[in-house]
C-alpha positions as CSV (number, residue, x, y, z in Angstrom):
1,X,136.1,109.4,89.4
2,X,133.1,107.3,88.3
3,X,130.1,107.0,90.5
4,X,128.0,103.9,90.2
5,X,124.4,103.8,91.4
6,X,122.5,106.5,93.3
7,X,124.1,108.3,96.2
8,X,123.6,106.9,99.7
9,X,121.4,109.8,100.9
10,X,119.1,109.2,98.0
11,X,118.6,105.6,99.0
12,X,118.1,106.5,102.7
13,X,115.5,109.2,101.7
14,X,113.6,106.7,99.5
15,X,113.5,104.1,102.3
16,X,112.3,106.7,104.9
17,X,109.6,108.0,102.5
18,X,108.6,104.4,101.6
19,X,108.3,103.5,105.3
20,X,106.3,106.6,106.1
21,X,103.9,106.0,103.3
22,X,103.6,102.3,104.2
23,X,102.9,103.2,107.8
24,X,100.3,105.8,106.8
25,X,98.5,103.3,104.5
26,X,98.6,100.6,107.1
27,X,97.2,102.8,109.9
28,X,94.7,104.4,107.5
29,X,93.4,101.0,106.3
30,X,93.3,99.6,109.8
31,X,91.4,102.6,111.0
32,X,89.0,102.5,108.1
33,X,88.3,98.7,108.4
34,X,87.9,99.0,112.2
35,X,85.4,101.9,111.7
36,X,83.4,99.9,109.1
37,X,83.4,96.5,110.8
38,X,83.8,97.5,114.4
39,X,86.6,94.8,114.8
40,X,89.8,95.2,116.8
41,X,92.3,97.6,115.2
42,X,95.3,95.6,116.6
43,X,94.3,92.6,114.5
44,X,94.1,94.5,111.2
45,X,97.3,96.5,111.9
46,X,99.2,93.2,112.5
47,X,97.7,91.5,109.5
48,X,98.5,94.4,107.2
49,X,102.0,94.8,108.5
50,X,102.6,91.0,108.0
51,X,101.2,91.3,104.4
52,X,103.5,94.3,103.7
53,X,106.6,92.4,105.0
54,X,105.7,89.4,102.8
55,X,105.3,91.6,99.7
56,X,108.6,93.4,100.5
57,X,110.4,90.1,100.8
58,X,108.9,88.9,97.5
59,X,110.0,92.1,95.7
60,X,113.5,92.1,97.1
61,X,114.2,88.4,96.5
62,X,113.4,88.8,92.8
């Protein structure tokens, strides 16, 4: 039997780790920017999340 591509659990693990890191980076950046500028954290979180989605779509459509 020939197995093409990585196993499913490997893909799921990668996606979970990627999302966890992305969330950590987004919340970390949002908190840091809010602390420095004193602006609303919700605005930065939304902006960074939107940016991440745009980048992800650009990578996957390639």
